[in-house]
Residue frames relative to the residue before (quaternion, step in Angstrom):
aa qw qx qy qz dx dy dz
M 1.0000 0.0000 0.0000 0.0000 0.00 0.00 0.00
G 0.6459 -0.5116 0.3595 0.4380 3.64 1.14 -0.13
S 0.4827 -0.6597 0.4943 0.2957 3.55 -1.15 0.57
L 0.5168 -0.6172 0.4873 0.3382 3.55 -1.32 0.08
E 0.4971 0.6576 -0.4271 0.3716 3.60 1.23 0.08
A 0.8602 0.1159 -0.0876 0.4888 3.53 -1.24 0.64
E 0.1451 0.8187 -0.5428 0.1180 3.58 0.91 0.95
R 0.4170 -0.6868 0.5460 0.2373 3.51 -1.14 0.65
T 0.3186 -0.7096 0.5923 0.2100 3.54 -1.21 0.59
T 0.0219 0.7804 -0.6249 -0.0074 3.56 -1.04 0.72
V 0.3619 -0.7050 0.5692 0.2194 3.55 -1.37 0.18
G 0.0277 0.7746 -0.6313 0.0281 3.54 -0.93 0.94
W 0.4132 -0.6505 0.5395 0.3391 3.54 -1.28 -0.04
A 0.1060 -0.8333 0.5412 -0.0375 3.52 -0.59 1.29
A 0.3809 -0.6318 0.6190 0.2694 3.46 -1.40 0.50
R 0.2832 -0.7692 0.5537 0.1470 3.57 -1.01 0.86
D 0.8070 0.0409 0.0184 0.5889 3.58 1.13 -0.50
S 0.7238 -0.4775 0.2816 0.4109 3.61 -1.25 0.11
S 0.4163 0.6697 -0.4877 0.3745 3.59 1.17 0.24
G 0.3097 -0.7884 0.4594 0.2672 3.50 1.26 -0.69
I 0.4427 0.6773 -0.4778 0.3420 3.59 1.19 0.24
L 0.2236 -0.7911 0.5599 0.1034 3.54 -0.84 1.09
S 0.0459 0.7697 -0.6349 0.0479 3.51 -1.15 0.75
P 0.6955 -0.5056 0.2987 0.4140 3.62 -1.21 0.42
Y 0.0195 -0.7899 0.6092 -0.0668 3.56 -1.03 0.91
T 0.2086 -0.7746 0.5898 0.0934 3.57 -0.77 1.07
Y 0.1197 0.7943 -0.5842 0.1159 3.55 -0.90 0.98
N 0.5274 -0.6426 0.4630 0.3076 3.55 -1.30 0.22
L 0.2872 -0.7043 0.6230 0.1825 3.50 -1.20 0.71
R 0.4843 -0.6097 0.4959 0.3844 3.58 -1.09 0.35
S 0.5515 -0.5973 0.4524 0.3665 3.59 -1.11 0.52
T 0.5986 -0.5961 0.4030 0.3520 3.52 -1.25 0.54
G 0.2300 -0.7818 0.5673 0.1182 3.59 -0.60 1.16
P 0.7836 -0.3780 0.2103 0.4460 3.61 -1.23 0.10
E 0.7804 0.2842 -0.1428 0.5383 3.59 1.03 -0.77
D 0.5540 0.6353 -0.3902 0.3705 3.57 1.16 0.27
V 0.2559 -0.7383 0.6111 0.1267 3.52 -1.31 0.56
Y 0.2432 -0.7541 0.5991 0.1155 3.57 -0.89 1.06
I 0.0908 -0.8439 0.5257 -0.0569 3.54 -0.50 1.31
K 0.2837 -0.6937 0.6349 0.1878 3.51 -1.13 0.81
V 0.3647 -0.7416 0.5230 0.2086 3.62 -0.66 1.10
L 0.2098 -0.7638 0.6026 0.0972 3.52 -0.97 1.05
N 0.8046 -0.0425 0.0868 0.5860 3.52 0.85 -1.05
C 0.0109 -0.7834 0.6204 0.0355 3.59 -1.12 0.48
G 0.3680 -0.7361 0.5334 0.1955 3.55 -0.84 1.04
I 0.3395 -0.7057 0.5821 0.2189 3.54 -1.25 0.46
C 0.1359 -0.8040 0.5786 0.0189 3.61 -0.63 1.19
H 0.5964 -0.5734 0.4026 0.3917 3.57 -1.16 0.56
S 0.6046 0.5651 -0.3659 0.4257 3.61 1.07 -0.59
D 0.5679 0.5632 -0.3819 0.4630 3.61 1.19 -0.49
L 0.6316 0.5135 -0.3351 0.4744 3.62 1.01 -0.66
H 0.6066 0.5366 -0.3514 0.4698 3.60 0.98 -0.73
Q 0.7190 0.4903 -0.2587 0.4192 3.55 0.83 -1.03
I 0.6972 0.4799 -0.2942 0.4440 3.56 0.78 -1.02
K 0.7206 0.4052 -0.2364 0.5106 3.64 1.17 -0.60
N 0.4135 -0.7343 0.4520 0.2924 3.60 1.28 0.16
E 0.2510 0.7949 -0.5152 0.1993 3.58 1.00 0.80
L 0.6828 0.4211 -0.2922 0.5206 3.61 1.23 -0.19
G 0.5131 -0.7163 0.3703 0.2942 3.56 1.28 0.11
Q 0.6939 0.4650 -0.2727 0.4775 3.59 1.25 0.24
S 0.3812 0.7650 -0.4516 0.2561 3.57 1.20 0.42
N 0.1355 -0.7644 0.6253 0.0799 3.54 -1.08 0.76
Y 0.1603 -0.7991 0.5777 0.0445 3.54 -0.88 1.01
P 0.5058 -0.1392 -0.8512 -0.0176 1.52 -2.30 1.15
M 0.1815 -0.8041 0.5642 0.0452 3.60 -0.94 0.92
V 0.1212 -0.7407 0.6579 0.0616 3.55 -0.81 1.14
A 0.1802 -0.8098 0.5527 0.0787 3.59 -0.25 1.28
G 0.4687 0.6712 -0.5089 0.2662 3.55 -1.41 -0.23
H 0.1295 0.8095 -0.5595 0.1219 3.58 -0.46 1.18
E 0.5780 0.4836 -0.4037 0.5187 3.65 1.14 0.62
V 0.1478 0.8517 -0.4751 0.1646 3.54 0.70 1.20
V 0.0165 -0.7444 0.6671 0.0223 3.54 -1.04 0.92
G 0.0872 0.8248 -0.5455 0.1207 3.59 -0.69 1.01
E 0.4667 -0.6341 0.5454 0.2875 3.53 -1.40 0.01
V 0.4504 -0.6939 0.5034 0.2494 3.53 -0.95 0.96
L 0.1639 -0.8013 0.5722 0.0602 3.59 -0.76 1.08
E 0.7933 -0.0375 0.0571 0.6050 3.56 1.09 -0.61
V 0.1379 -0.7781 0.6083 0.0747 3.59 -1.16 0.71
G 0.5411 -0.6189 0.4701 0.3211 3.52 -1.22 0.58
S 0.6982 -0.5126 0.3198 0.3840 3.53 -1.29 0.38
D 0.7460 0.3687 -0.2195 0.5093 3.63 1.13 -0.54
V 0.4330 0.6821 -0.4800 0.3417 3.62 1.20 0.27
T 0.1107 -0.8173 0.5653 0.0118 3.59 -0.76 1.12
K 0.6733 0.5553 -0.2937 0.3899 3.60 1.17 -0.55
F 0.8002 0.2281 -0.0713 0.5501 3.54 1.22 -0.59
K 0.1585 -0.7571 0.6261 0.0986 3.49 -1.38 0.43
V 0.6649 -0.4862 0.3695 0.4302 3.56 -1.22 0.30
G 0.7572 0.3532 -0.2845 0.4700 3.52 -0.94 0.99
D 0.5288 0.6229 -0.4182 0.3970 3.61 1.23 -0.32
V 0.3364 -0.6855 0.6050 0.2256 3.52 -1.26 0.64
V 0.0081 -0.8339 0.5446 -0.0889 3.58 -0.55 1.20
G 0.2992 -0.7471 0.5674 0.1743 3.50 -1.38 0.27
V 0.1123 -0.7458 0.6524 0.0738 3.59 -1.18 0.61
G 0.2194 -0.7875 0.5678 0.0965 3.61 -0.89 1.00
L 0.8641 -0.2232 0.1652 0.4199 3.45 -1.31 -0.63
L 0.7764 0.3236 -0.1504 0.5196 3.62 1.14 -0.62
V 0.1277 -0.7954 0.5899 0.0556 3.56 -1.10 0.70
G 0.8132 0.1388 -0.0716 0.5606 3.64 1.18 0.02
C 0.0537 0.7629 -0.6443 -0.0045 3.58 -1.30 0.38
C 0.6583 -0.5476 0.3452 0.3841 3.56 -1.23 0.27
R 0.2957 -0.8030 0.4504 0.2547 3.61 1.26 -0.64
N 0.7029 0.4973 -0.2347 0.4512 3.57 1.32 -0.14
C 0.6267 0.5484 -0.3472 0.4312 3.57 1.19 -0.54
N 0.7250 -0.4499 0.3144 0.4161 3.57 -1.34 0.13
P 0.6449 0.4883 -0.3521 0.4709 3.65 0.91 -0.70
C 0.6519 0.5105 -0.3300 0.4534 3.58 0.89 -0.81
K 0.7029 0.4768 -0.2767 0.4495 3.60 0.86 -0.93
T 0.7214 0.4025 -0.2314 0.5138 3.60 1.22 -0.46
E 0.5078 -0.6770 0.3914 0.3615 3.61 1.29 0.51
N 0.5249 0.5516 -0.4590 0.4578 3.54 0.97 1.03
E 0.0728 0.8716 -0.4811 0.0592 3.55 1.07 0.89
Q 0.5588 0.6152 -0.4013 0.3850 3.58 1.17 -0.37
Y 0.6968 0.4401 -0.2484 0.5090 3.57 1.32 -0.38
C 0.3760 0.7077 -0.5004 0.3277 3.58 1.21 0.30
N 0.4465 -0.7102 0.4776 0.2611 3.57 -0.89 0.95
K 0.7129 0.3779 -0.2578 0.5315 3.57 1.25 -0.25
K 0.2590 0.7640 -0.5527 0.2091 3.61 1.05 0.53
I 0.3162 -0.7297 0.5887 0.1448 3.46 -1.40 0.66
W 0.3423 -0.7572 0.5266 0.1792 3.53 -0.59 1.15
S 0.5820 -0.6175 0.4012 0.3449 3.61 -1.05 0.67
Y 0.7887 0.0168 -0.0636 0.6112 3.57 1.21 -0.25
N 0.7743 0.2817 -0.2513 0.5079 3.62 -1.28 0.40
D 0.6226 0.4554 -0.3602 0.5247 3.55 0.98 0.98
T 0.3238 -0.7203 0.5602 0.2498 3.55 -1.24 -0.17
Y 0.4650 -0.6415 0.5289 0.3042 3.53 -1.18 0.68
S 0.7183 -0.4555 0.3055 0.4281 3.58 -1.30 0.21
D 0.6778 0.4648 -0.2994 0.4846 3.62 1.19 -0.46
G 0.6117 -0.6054 0.3266 0.3908 3.58 1.27 0.23
K 0.4892 0.6568 -0.4223 0.3886 3.60 1.36 -0.06
P 0.4460 -0.6960 0.4657 0.3161 3.66 -0.84 0.82
T 0.3882 -0.6721 0.5718 0.2656 3.57 -1.18 0.58
Q 0.0867 -0.7683 0.6330 0.0384 3.54 -1.15 0.71
G 0.4658 -0.7607 0.4085 0.1937 3.56 -1.02 0.86
G 0.8068 -0.3938 0.2566 0.3580 3.52 -1.35 -0.44
F 0.5481 0.5757 -0.4283 0.4296 3.57 1.17 0.02
A 0.5441 0.5785 -0.3598 0.4897 3.50 0.93 1.11
K 0.6402 -0.5497 0.3826 0.3763 3.49 -1.30 0.39
S 0.8224 -0.0176 0.0554 0.5660 3.57 0.97 -0.72
L 0.0503 -0.7753 0.6267 0.0607 3.56 -1.32 0.19
V 0.3210 -0.7000 0.6037 0.2061 3.53 -1.41 0.22
A 0.0330 0.8138 -0.5766 0.0645 3.60 -0.81 0.92
D 0.5195 -0.5905 0.5170 0.3379 3.62 -1.17 0.66
Q 0.5763 -0.6264 0.4090 0.3288 3.57 -0.96 0.94
K 0.5585 0.6113 -0.3902 0.4027 3.69 1.11 -0.64
F 0.7725 0.3522 -0.1593 0.5038 3.59 1.03 -0.84
V 0.5809 0.5159 -0.3855 0.4977 3.57 1.19 0.61
V 0.1237 -0.7889 0.5993 0.0569 3.64 -1.00 0.83
N 0.4701 -0.6282 0.5403 0.3039 3.51 -1.20 0.65
I 0.3278 -0.7021 0.5939 0.2163 3.53 -1.10 0.79
P 0.4767 -0.6928 0.4574 0.2891 3.63 -0.65 1.03
E 0.5678 -0.6261 0.4186 0.3324 3.54 -0.99 0.93
G 0.7720 0.3571 -0.2739 0.4488 3.51 -1.01 0.91
M 0.5866 0.5408 -0.3618 0.4822 3.56 1.28 -0.24
E 0.4204 -0.7173 0.5083 0.2244 3.57 -0.94 0.94
P 0.5483 -0.6760 0.3789 0.3145 3.59 -0.68 1.11
E 0.6980 0.4871 -0.2895 0.4378 3.53 0.91 -0.92
Q 0.6373 0.5134 -0.3198 0.4774 3.56 1.24 -0.55
V 0.6522 0.5341 -0.3199 0.4325 3.57 1.07 -0.73
A 0.5424 0.6765 -0.4064 0.2883 3.63 0.94 -0.84
P 0.7376 0.4106 -0.2769 0.4591 3.64 0.67 -0.90
L 0.5408 0.6112 -0.3948 0.4219 3.59 1.20 -0.34
L 0.6356 0.5806 -0.3209 0.3948 3.60 1.07 -0.67
C 0.7201 0.2551 -0.2036 0.6123 3.54 1.38 -0.17
A 0.7616 0.3850 -0.2370 0.4643 3.58 0.39 -1.19
G 0.6555 0.5432 -0.2992 0.4309 3.53 0.94 -0.87
V 0.7385 0.4015 -0.2282 0.4913 3.55 0.73 -1.06
T 0.5655 0.5938 -0.3823 0.4260 3.61 1.17 -0.48
I 0.6808 0.4602 -0.2528 0.5107 3.53 1.14 -0.74
Y 0.6700 0.5287 -0.2959 0.4290 3.55 0.87 -1.06
S 0.6689 0.5632 -0.3270 0.3584 3.59 0.79 -0.95
P 0.7182 0.4032 -0.3041 0.4787 3.66 0.68 -0.85
L 0.5854 0.5587 -0.3937 0.4360 3.63 0.99 -0.58
R 0.6747 0.4699 -0.2893 0.4902 3.61 1.03 -0.82
H 0.7070 0.5078 -0.2778 0.4063 3.52 0.75 -1.12
F 0.7534 0.3870 -0.2046 0.4907 3.58 0.94 -0.88
G 0.5344 -0.6651 0.3869 0.3497 3.57 1.24 0.26
L 0.4534 0.6964 -0.4275 0.3558 3.54 1.19 0.53
D 0.5215 0.6465 -0.4014 0.3858 3.61 1.26 0.29
V 0.5045 0.5940 -0.4614 0.4240 3.57 1.07 0.78
S 0.5608 -0.6224 0.4323 0.3334 3.57 -1.17 0.55
G 0.7177 0.4922 -0.3163 0.3777 3.45 -1.31 0.33
L 0.5563 0.6058 -0.4007 0.4036 3.62 1.19 -0.13
R 0.3136 -0.7026 0.6078 0.1965 3.52 -1.39 0.40
G 0.0360 0.8286 -0.5549 0.0651 3.53 -0.55 1.15
G 0.2736 -0.7390 0.5879 0.1829 3.51 -1.37 0.36
I 0.1987 -0.7330 0.6387 0.1235 3.57 -1.15 0.67
L 0.1459 -0.8009 0.5785 0.0513 3.54 -0.50 1.19
G 0.7751 0.1979 -0.1849 0.5708 3.56 -0.41 1.26
L 0.0932 -0.8109 0.5775 0.0145 3.59 -0.63 1.08
G 0.2791 0.7307 -0.5658 0.2609 3.55 0.36 1.35
G 0.8306 -0.2108 0.1430 0.4952 3.51 -1.13 -0.62
V 0.6864 0.4285 -0.2711 0.5214 3.61 0.98 -0.82
G 0.6581 0.5509 -0.3122 0.4073 3.60 0.89 -0.98
H 0.6814 0.5006 -0.3096 0.4351 3.60 0.87 -0.87
M 0.6500 0.4706 -0.3162 0.5060 3.57 1.15 -0.67
G 0.5648 0.5830 -0.3866 0.4378 3.59 1.17 -0.49
V 0.6294 0.5267 -0.3175 0.4751 3.57 0.97 -0.89
K 0.7160 0.4748 -0.2683 0.4357 3.59 0.73 -1.08
I 0.6918 0.4765 -0.2878 0.4599 3.58 0.89 -0.90
A 0.6782 0.4877 -0.2962 0.4632 3.55 0.90 -0.93
K 0.6173 0.5351 -0.3361 0.4686 3.61 1.05 -0.72
A 0.6590 0.5112 -0.2940 0.4668 3.57 1.04 -0.88
M 0.6599 0.4741 -0.3096 0.4938 3.59 1.21 -0.36
G 0.5891 -0.6210 0.3436 0.3863 3.56 1.30 0.09
H 0.4571 0.6927 -0.4460 0.3350 3.60 1.15 0.51
H 0.4005 -0.6226 0.6128 0.2763 3.54 -1.38 0.39
I 0.0766 -0.8528 0.5161 -0.0213 3.56 -0.42 1.27
T 0.1209 -0.7575 0.6381 0.0671 3.52 -1.02 0.92
V 0.2790 -0.7270 0.6049 0.1664 3.56 -0.92 0.97
I 0.1433 -0.7788 0.6076 0.0605 3.58 -0.81 1.04
S 0.0579 0.8042 -0.5835 0.0973 3.60 -0.69 1.10
S 0.5678 -0.6180 0.4395 0.3201 3.52 -1.30 0.41
S 0.7829 0.1568 -0.1102 0.5918 3.58 1.20 -0.29
D 0.6042 -0.5908 0.4217 0.3288 3.55 -1.38 0.21
K 0.4872 0.7411 -0.4028 0.2261 3.59 1.21 -0.31
K 0.7336 0.4025 -0.2436 0.4903 3.65 1.10 -0.38
R 0.3159 0.7851 -0.4856 0.2191 3.55 1.35 0.14
Q 0.7136 0.4794 -0.2869 0.4227 3.60 0.62 -1.03
E 0.6968 0.4587 -0.2834 0.4730 3.56 0.83 -0.90
A 0.6183 0.5546 -0.3471 0.4355 3.60 1.05 -0.67
L 0.7398 0.4170 -0.2087 0.4851 3.51 0.93 -1.05
E 0.7814 0.3686 -0.1845 0.4685 3.61 0.81 -0.97
D 0.7552 0.3971 -0.2239 0.4710 3.63 0.86 -0.92
I 0.7872 0.3331 -0.1633 0.4927 3.56 0.90 -0.86
G 0.5014 -0.7199 0.3773 0.2967 3.58 1.19 -0.38
A 0.3078 0.7462 -0.5229 0.2738 3.63 1.15 0.49
D 0.4577 -0.6971 0.4751 0.2808 3.56 -1.12 0.61
E 0.7966 0.0408 -0.0114 0.6030 3.58 1.11 -0.67
Y 0.2115 -0.7524 0.6122 0.1197 3.55 -1.29 0.37
L 0.0529 -0.8198 0.5694 -0.0302 3.54 -0.66 1.10
V 0.2506 -0.7560 0.5895 0.1350 3.58 -0.82 1.09
S 0.4748 -0.7418 0.4099 0.2374 3.55 -0.58 1.25
S 0.6792 0.4767 -0.2911 0.4762 3.61 1.19 -0.53
D 0.5538 0.5747 -0.4047 0.4464 3.56 1.26 -0.02
V 0.2838 -0.8277 0.4586 0.1551 3.57 0.04 1.33
T 0.6410 0.5508 -0.3203 0.4279 3.54 1.03 -0.83
K 0.6828 0.4913 -0.2525 0.4782 3.52 0.92 -1.05
M 0.6429 0.5215 -0.3168 0.4630 3.55 1.02 -0.78
Q 0.6386 0.5146 -0.3163 0.4768 3.56 1.03 -0.76
E 0.6485 0.5210 -0.3130 0.4582 3.58 1.00 -0.86
A 0.7182 0.4425 -0.2469 0.4768 3.59 1.14 -0.61
M 0.3691 0.7362 -0.4962 0.2749 3.57 1.22 0.13
D 0.8586 0.1288 -0.1114 0.4836 3.56 -1.24 0.73
S 0.5158 0.6838 -0.3848 0.3439 3.60 1.07 0.63
M 0.7647 0.4024 -0.2043 0.4600 3.57 1.12 -0.43
D 0.4510 -0.6945 0.4987 0.2560 3.57 -1.04 0.75
Y 0.7848 -0.0492 0.0201 0.6175 3.57 1.18 -0.54
I 0.1315 -0.7281 0.6597 0.1317 3.50 -1.43 0.25
I 0.1969 -0.7501 0.6195 0.1221 3.56 -0.87 0.94
D 0.1857 -0.8112 0.5532 0.0388 3.53 -0.51 1.30
T 0.0608 -0.8357 0.5451 -0.0286 3.58 -0.30 1.30
I 0.4254 0.7259 -0.4613 0.2817 3.63 1.24 0.08
P 0.2517 -0.8147 0.5080 0.1218 3.62 -0.62 1.11
V 0.6680 0.4181 -0.3350 0.5166 3.65 1.12 0.53
F 0.6857 -0.4878 0.3327 0.4257 3.57 -1.25 0.35
H 0.1580 0.7568 -0.6233 0.1175 3.58 -1.07 0.79
P 0.5159 -0.6272 0.4697 0.3463 3.63 -1.11 0.57
L 0.4017 -0.7398 0.4969 0.2108 3.53 -1.12 0.63
E 0.5272 0.6889 -0.4007 0.2948 3.52 1.18 -0.65
P 0.6595 0.5151 -0.3650 0.4079 3.73 0.76 -0.75
Y 0.6986 0.4675 -0.2555 0.4776 3.57 1.08 -0.72
L 0.5980 0.5497 -0.3682 0.4524 3.61 1.04 -0.60
S 0.6444 0.5408 -0.3231 0.4334 3.57 1.05 -0.73
L 0.6291 0.5503 -0.3411 0.4303 3.61 1.17 -0.40
L 0.6089 0.6044 -0.3386 0.3864 3.58 1.21 -0.43
K 0.4628 -0.6462 0.5346 0.2871 3.50 -1.19 0.63
L 0.7078 -0.3641 0.3577 0.4884 3.53 -1.34 -0.10
D 0.8422 0.0917 -0.1414 0.5121 3.60 -0.89 1.04
G 0.3369 0.7551 -0.4918 0.2728 3.54 1.20 0.49
K 0.2921 -0.7621 0.5584 0.1483 3.59 -1.19 0.52
L 0.1694 -0.7261 0.6597 0.0941 3.47 -1.09 0.91
I 0.1218 -0.8371 0.5334 0.0007 3.58 -0.36 1.32
L 0.2360 -0.8155 0.5188 0.1009 3.52 -0.38 1.25
M 0.0065 -0.8231 0.5668 -0.0350 3.55 -0.89 1.00
G 0.5932 0.5831 -0.3810 0.4037 3.57 1.13 -0.29
V 0.3721 -0.7141 0.5472 0.2283 3.58 -0.93 0.84
I 0.0757 0.8139 -0.5640 0.1170 3.56 -0.45 1.29
N 0.2985 -0.7978 0.5003 0.1549 3.56 -0.83 0.93
T 0.6531 0.4327 -0.3303 0.5264 3.57 1.23 0.44
P 0.5691 -0.6146 0.4101 0.3608 3.65 -0.98 0.65
L 0.3218 -0.6950 0.6113 0.1992 3.54 -1.23 0.76
Q 0.2006 -0.8032 0.5552 0.0806 3.55 -1.21 0.40
F 0.0715 0.7670 -0.6364 0.0397 3.59 -1.19 0.52
V 0.4248 -0.6509 0.5503 0.3050 3.62 -1.28 0.34
S 0.5512 -0.6992 0.3584 0.2808 3.51 -0.75 1.11
P 0.6029 0.5746 -0.3913 0.3915 3.71 0.91 -0.59
L 0.5872 0.5805 -0.3767 0.4199 3.60 1.10 -0.55
V 0.6791 0.4504 -0.2705 0.5126 3.55 1.19 -0.63
M 0.6915 0.5311 -0.2719 0.4073 3.53 0.86 -1.05
L 0.7296 0.4652 -0.2392 0.4405 3.54 0.86 -1.03
G 0.7476 0.2940 -0.2472 0.5418 3.60 1.21 0.02
R 0.3934 -0.7334 0.4561 0.3152 3.55 1.31 0.18
K 0.2671 0.8020 -0.4798 0.2351 3.49 1.10 0.93
T 0.3187 -0.7478 0.5600 0.1601 3.50 -1.23 0.47
I 0.1029 -0.7275 0.6698 0.1076 3.50 -1.09 0.78
T 0.0806 0.8217 -0.5499 0.1263 3.51 -0.54 1.15
G 0.2726 -0.7594 0.5607 0.1860 3.60 -1.17 -0.02
S 0.1186 -0.7723 0.6179 0.0878 3.49 -1.31 0.25
F 0.2142 -0.7995 0.5554 0.0808 3.54 -1.03 0.84
V 0.7930 -0.2496 0.0914 0.5482 3.58 -0.46 1.22
G 0.4773 -0.6385 0.5003 0.3380 3.63 -0.73 -1.01
S 0.6127 -0.5404 0.4314 0.3827 3.52 -1.35 0.18
M 0.6229 -0.5117 0.4028 0.4336 3.57 -1.20 0.19
K 0.6092 0.5403 -0.3608 0.4547 3.61 1.05 -0.58
E 0.6703 0.4897 -0.2875 0.4778 3.53 0.98 -0.89
M 0.6108 0.5413 -0.3657 0.4474 3.60 1.05 -0.61
E 0.6593 0.4961 -0.3163 0.4681 3.57 0.99 -0.84
E 0.6239 0.5410 -0.3191 0.4650 3.58 1.05 -0.84
M 0.6694 0.5205 -0.3036 0.4345 3.55 0.92 -1.00
L 0.6385 0.5348 -0.3199 0.4516 3.59 0.98 -0.88
E 0.6714 0.4711 -0.3049 0.4840 3.59 0.92 -0.86
F 0.6148 0.5402 -0.3436 0.4606 3.61 1.02 -0.76
C 0.6944 0.4661 -0.2895 0.4656 3.60 0.81 -0.96
K 0.6250 0.5258 -0.3542 0.4555 3.59 1.05 -0.59
E 0.6626 0.5274 -0.2780 0.4533 3.51 0.97 -1.06
K 0.7608 0.3648 -0.2012 0.4975 3.56 0.97 -0.84
G 0.4709 -0.7114 0.4269 0.2999 3.56 1.25 0.03
L 0.3632 0.7559 -0.4753 0.2661 3.59 1.20 0.58
K 0.0370 -0.7777 0.6275 -0.0014 3.51 -1.07 0.83
S 0.4626 -0.6333 0.5446 0.2971 3.49 -1.25 0.63
M 0.3719 -0.6977 0.5578 0.2524 3.56 -1.20 0.52
I 0.0149 -0.8669 0.4858 -0.1107 3.51 -0.32 1.30
E 0.1796 -0.7091 0.6587 0.1761 3.49 -1.39 0.25
V 0.2399 -0.8070 0.5285 0.1087 3.52 -0.53 1.22
V 0.0413 -0.8052 0.5908 -0.0296 3.57 -0.84 1.05
K 0.4759 -0.6241 0.5286 0.3234 3.55 -1.31 0.27
M 0.6664 -0.5205 0.3414 0.4106 3.57 -1.20 0.38
D 0.6299 0.5483 -0.3509 0.4235 3.63 1.01 -0.64
Y 0.6747 0.4679 -0.2934 0.4896 3.60 1.26 -0.14
I 0.4136 0.7742 -0.4315 0.2081 3.57 1.29 -0.12
N 0.6441 0.5311 -0.3300 0.4407 3.56 1.00 -0.76
E 0.6390 0.4830 -0.3198 0.5061 3.59 1.07 -0.75
A 0.6080 0.5521 -0.3609 0.4419 3.58 1.02 -0.71
F 0.6628 0.4986 -0.3123 0.4633 3.61 0.90 -0.84
E 0.6457 0.5329 -0.3136 0.4481 3.53 1.04 -0.78
R 0.6634 0.4690 -0.2942 0.5033 3.54 1.13 -0.75
L 0.6009 0.5532 -0.3626 0.4487 3.60 1.05 -0.64
E 0.6486 0.5309 -0.3213 0.4407 3.57 1.00 -0.86
K 0.7027 0.4400 -0.2318 0.5088 3.55 1.25 -0.64
N 0.4224 -0.7154 0.4269 0.3570 3.55 1.41 0.00
D 0.4218 0.7076 -0.4480 0.3474 3.55 1.16 0.75
V 0.5825 0.5308 -0.4252 0.4451 3.57 0.56 1.17
R 0.1289 -0.7806 0.6091 0.0540 3.61 -0.99 0.79
Y 0.5850 -0.6036 -0.5394 0.0505 1.64 -0.06 2.47
R 0.7676 0.2275 -0.1260 0.5858 3.49 1.37 -0.08
F 0.3092 -0.7065 0.5972 0.2207 3.57 -0.92 0.85
V 0.0399 -0.7533 0.6549 0.0451 3.54 -1.14 0.74
V 0.3157 -0.7600 0.5427 0.1677 3.55 -0.82 1.05
D 0.3272 -0.6915 0.6182 0.1808 3.59 -0.93 0.98
V 0.1342 -0.8361 0.5292 0.0539 3.56 0.31 1.32
A 0.6820 0.5112 -0.3050 0.4250 3.60 0.78 -0.92
G 0.7225 0.4230 -0.2321 0.4952 3.56 1.17 -0.67
S 0.6027 0.5678 -0.3477 0.4398 3.57 1.29 0.20
N 0.3922 -0.6512 0.5883 0.2758 3.52 -1.27 0.40
L 0.1863 -0.8399 0.5052 0.0679 3.62 -0.14 1.31
D 0.6210 0.6017 -0.3329 0.3762 3.57 1.21 -0.41
Q 0.7992 0.1926 -0.1312 0.5541 3.61 1.19 -0.14
């Protein structure tokens, strides 16, 4: 992971406590080891899980915390054993920066399920040094957890794909749902949900957006390209849609009952949980048993899947829908994100911001 000698200093915007307010913070990066890549951050997306972390909503936050795990940057230096990257490459770093490399998940290219995985922030490296994320001028990452950004893709557009994009792509691939002709549901139309519509449609699926209100109907159907829009409180429409979907991707990051959505699934249908929730969910077992349905979950994606997803998005011309902001707006951006006031992902123009004030 690199020695502690000749550490570089960088500036990021850090939360100091559970208020979640970010402000400039100077700290040391570890020096570039043999397999490390030193990266200048260009852009970094803002994910709802960043909000959970900076406000200690999961009860495990350590401060000062520089969040941000949808990082696109330029390679400034590579270690002596780095083979995948060279100086000047545009690259991406996602939610993870380390794993044990020896367990079954690691050996089967499912490193995101390694019990000793290292998060890109709010964690510690094997040498005990804290990890810090992408709301910063620069970072150092092991080449295993860095991906090349395909030529021609815009850095600010790519940033959300490194979390929201691969989070959707991974379960569709893993569960064999990457074939055309399926009928799917996307529950919740936020940063992950809007990419769910785009990626699933590009795979040839008929997609219904399921939401708690009618307010996103027009944008779901006209702007993002969903086939249908279903309001979960509309009992008649929900009954008409029973047993009609092969899968539902549930992106809602707050407590909600599962029964209404389980009833929408066909025989052997899958409800795939993706929202990070700190309270237990609930359902009645016959809704699962009587349709041989599956409630499962998926966590981001592997590095291999991330590379596949980027190539898929380039081939299909898929882009995330973003609002680009400077770092001095980040606290307002988090406030708006908490109110669901973004369409559909904030991306910070880190390189174009003054991080020192």
